[in-house]
N, C-alpha and C positions, 0 to 999 in steps of 0.2 A: 504494500500500500504506500503510495507516494504522497498522501495527505494525512493530516490529523484525523482521528476518528470523528465521524459526523453523527449527529442525532437526526434521524430522518423519519418523518411521518408520511405514510401513503394514505390517500383517501380514495374510496370507490363507492359510488351510489348504486351500482347495478346489483341485483340480487341473484342473477344467474351466474353460471360458471362456464366461461368459454375462453377463447384465445386471449382476450384482454385481461381477464382475471388470472390466467395462467402466466401471462407476461409479468404481472405484479408479483405473483408468488415466486417465480424464478428470480426476478430482480432482487426481492428481499432476501432470499436464501443466499444468493451470490454475494450481495453486499455485506451480509452478516459474516460470511466466510472471510471477507476482507477486513473485518474488525470494526465495522460500523454498527451503531445501535439503530434498530428498525422497529417501528410500531405501525399500526394501521388503525383507521377509523372507517367502519362500514355500517351498513344498515343491519339491524338485529337478525333479520331473516335471510341475509345474504349467505350463499353457499361458501363464498370466500372467507367469511368470518370463521367458520369451523375449520376450514382447510388450513388457515394460517395458525389458528390456535393449536391444531394438531402438530404443527411444525415448531411449536414452542414460542410463538410470537404473542405479545400483548396486543389485543384487538379491542378497541373502544367501539361502542355501538351507539348510534343515534338515528332516528328516523329523519331522512333528508327529503322525502317526497312531499310535495304540497306546500302551499303558503302557510298553512297552520303550523307546520313544524319548523319554518325557516328561522324565526327568532330564537327558539329554544335550541336548535341545532348549532346556529352560529355561536351562541353563548357557550354551549358545552365544548365545542371544538376550540374556541378561543382559549378557554380555561385549560384544556389539554395541552395546547401549544405552549402556553405560558408556563404552566407547572412543569412540563417536560423539557423546557428550555431547548426546543428543537431548532436546528440550524436550517433545515430544509423541509418544506411541505411540498409533496409531489402529488398533484391531483390527476385524475384520469378520465372521468366522464364530465359532460357539461353540467349536470346537476351538482355533483360534488365540487366541481371547480367554482361554481357560484357560492355554494354554502361554505365549504371549507376555505375557499380562496378569500372570501370576505372575512372569515375568522382569522386567517393568517395576516391579512392587512391590519385588522384591529389589534391583533396580538403583537404586531411588529416583527413577525418572523423574517429573518434575514433574506431568505430566498424562497420564492414560491414558483414552482415549475408545473406546467400543464403538459401532460403527455397525450398526444393525439394518435389514436390507434387506427382510425377508420379512413377509408379512401373516399368517402362521400364528400360532396361539395360542402364547403363551410359557408354558413350564413353570416350571422353576426360575429364580429371579432371581439366581442366583450370578454369571452373566456379565453382569449389568446393574447391580447395586447393591453387590456385594461386591468384585469384582475391579476393574472400571473406576471412575474417579472421576466420569465423565459419559458421556452417551449421545447420539448423533445418530440420526435416522431418515430414511428416504427419502420419507416422506409424513406428513401430520398424522394420518391414520388410524392408522398404526403408532405414532406418538407417543402418541395418545390411549389406545391399547390398553395401552401400557406404563405410563402413568399410572394407568389402572384397575387394573393388576396390582400397583401399589405403588411405582413409581419416582417420586420427588418431581418435580413439574412443572418446578421450576427447574433440575433436573439433566438434562433431556432437551430437545433442540431439533431441528427439522426442517431438513434440508439437501437440497433437491430435487435429483434427478439432472440432470446436463447432458444435453441432447439435441442431437445433430448435426443441423443444419438447413440442408443444402445448398440452393441455389437450384434450384427445379424446372426441368426442361428445357423449352425452348420448345414441343416437341411430343413426346408419348409414342409409343412404337412398339407399345404394348399392343394396340390395336385391329387393327393390321395383323397382329400375331402371332396373334390369336384370330380373325381374319377377320370382324370385327364392323364394322357401320356407325357413322358418327359419331353417328347418331340413337339408337343402342342405349344403354341405361342399364346401367352396370356398378357393381354393389355389390362393393366389395373388402374383403378381410380379410388382414392381415399378422400372422402369429403362428406360433410354433413349434407343431408338431402334438403337443399334449398334451391329455389328457382335460379338464383344467380350463379349457382355452381356449374350450370351448363350440362347437366347429365343427358338431357335430350339431344343437345348438339353433338355430344360425344357418341351417343348411340347412332344417330343419323350418319355421322362420319364413318362409323365402323360397318354399317349395314352393307355397303358394296364390297367391303373386304371379306365379309362372311360368305358372300356369294363366290368370290374368287378363290378363297382359301378355306377349305373345310377344317383346317387345323388351328384356326384363329378363334380365340375366345376373349370376352370382356368380363372382368370381375369388378363389381361396384361395391365398395365398402363404405358403410355409413347409414345412419338412420335419420328419421325426422319426418313426422306426419305434417301435412297430408302428402307431401311430395313423394315419399317412399311408395305409398299406395298408387299414386298417379303414374309413377315410373313403371311399377309392376303391370298396370293396365296397358301402358304404352307398349311395353315389350310383348305382352300377350296379343295385342292388336296387330303387331307386326309379325307374329308367329316366329319369334327368334329366341324364345325362352330357353332353348337348348344351347344357345351361344352366349347369352348374357346371364351372368350369375349374380344374383342379389344376395349379398352376404350380411347386410344389416350392420348395426353398430357392433364393433368388435374391440376386445381388449388386447388382442395378439397382433397388432398391426405390424411389428417387425417380422413376425413369422409370415404374414401375408405378403409383405413387400419382398421378402426373400423368395417367394414363389412366382412373382411377376417377371416378365421379360422386358416390359416397357411400362412406364408410368405416364398417364395422360390425364389432364384436367382442363376442360374447356371453360374455365371460370369467366364470368362476365365482370366481376368486381373483386379485387383482392388487395388489401392494403399492403400486405407483404407476401403472403403465400408460402409459409414455412413448410408446408407439406412437400413442396418441390425440393427443399433441403433434405428432408427425411428420406425422400426417394433417391436423391443423388447420393446421400451418404450410404444407402444400401447398394450402391453400384448400379443403379438403373439409369438408362437414358430416359429423358423426360420430354414430353410434348405439352406445350402450354399456349395459352392465348397471350398476345402481347398487350396486356392491360396493366395499369396501375403499377404495383410494386413487384409483379412477377419477374420482369427482366433482371431484377437485382438478386433473385434467388437461384439463377442458373446462368450459364454462358451459352448464348444462342450460337448454334453452329459448332459448338465445342462439346458441351455436356448435354445438349438437347436441341430441340427445334421450337422456335416461337412462330405462331401463325397469327394473322390478323383476326380480330373478333368478327364473328358472323361470316367467316369465309370457310364454309364447310368443305369445298373442294380442296383448299389448301390444307385443312386439317386431315382430310382423308389421305392426301398425298404424303404428308409428313409421317403419318402412321404407317402407310404402305411402304415407304422407304425404309423405315426401321424394321418392319416385319420381314421385308425381302432381303435385307442386308445384315446378316448376323455379325459380320466383322465391324460394321459401323455401330451396331448396338454395343459391342464390347468396348470399342474405342471411346464412345461417348459415356458409357458407364464408368470407365476408369477415370475419365476427365471429371465426371461428377463427383466421384469418390474423393479425388484430390481437392476439388473446389470446396466441397461441403465439409469434409472431415479433416483432411490433413492440414489445411491452412487455418483452421481454428477460428474462422471468422464468425461462426454462429454459436460459439460456446457460451456458457453462462459466465465464465471468467471474462471473456471479451465484452459481453454485455455490461458487466459490472464496471470494467475498466473505463468504458466509454462514458457511462453515467457518472462515475466518480470524477473523471476529468472535467465533465461539463459542470458538475456542482462546484468543484474547486475553482474553476476559471470564473464562473459567474458570481460566486461569493466574493472572490477577489475584486471583480469589477464593481460589485455593489458597494464594497467598502472603500474603494478609491475615490 
């Protein structure tokens, strides 16, 4: 650690547990490893509250939703900040940025940082330039968008999310589960079943390849109603149920990735797209859409192939090329392995180092 230990309070108003909450959890764990003191403030019914407590963190709770809770929450968080003598308040959602951010201003917290996780267009700059002192983002794409909207470039920095990269198993059980031969080619996709993830686009792009190659299969990993049921019906209507395998939500993703030959995700919106990193770290060539933060998670033409959004012929062509050229699959898979795993750019340590450097620099700027 190149800086004195910091006292950092993270805030999050969301009650669900997804990529954003995982980002916070991994950040807190990694920063604690580097000697800093971390606490959090969440809503009482938030899944993140218990996850962090299970990791040994102190988690304060207050209801942040609705105008009726505003004054009470601001007062409580201000008291937490003052009594805890925190150096940094790091907010994450718009709601907690307003509530906790106002608390931080009233408490005189030295540095208030807002982290922007999403690739959606930003409306009001209130929670980016007025309440916080500085901003971090999950990708350069999001950073550039904020700069275009008016956030000063020197006030916003990218801190890539950490990606858990377990060593792949020696042998996957996927082919045995699907009763497929070792010579069959499996194109796999891992994503929550949401419309923006482009599952239909991927199925449509694969359909002509099913007709050309009887040894090609598509495995879709992920759950989520009602899209899961809609995709099942879509597959049935096309009569390709024997070629598209719906595996649902799974806890053995490394095992499944080890059974794929190619990873593909035709996502329509993705702030970062860390699943491409997980696939690359498993030695898989990847195919993705050239949107948002996806190009930062792979090397186009080196570890995989990017295609334009809504260009199904290009998506089909990219998949066909990798299906037909085993040497290219191996070459791109090896490049992805180096990019994602060997260069350490998506490790928890790298994430913490970036955040630590931002905090230290911005605290120094604020004091000068």
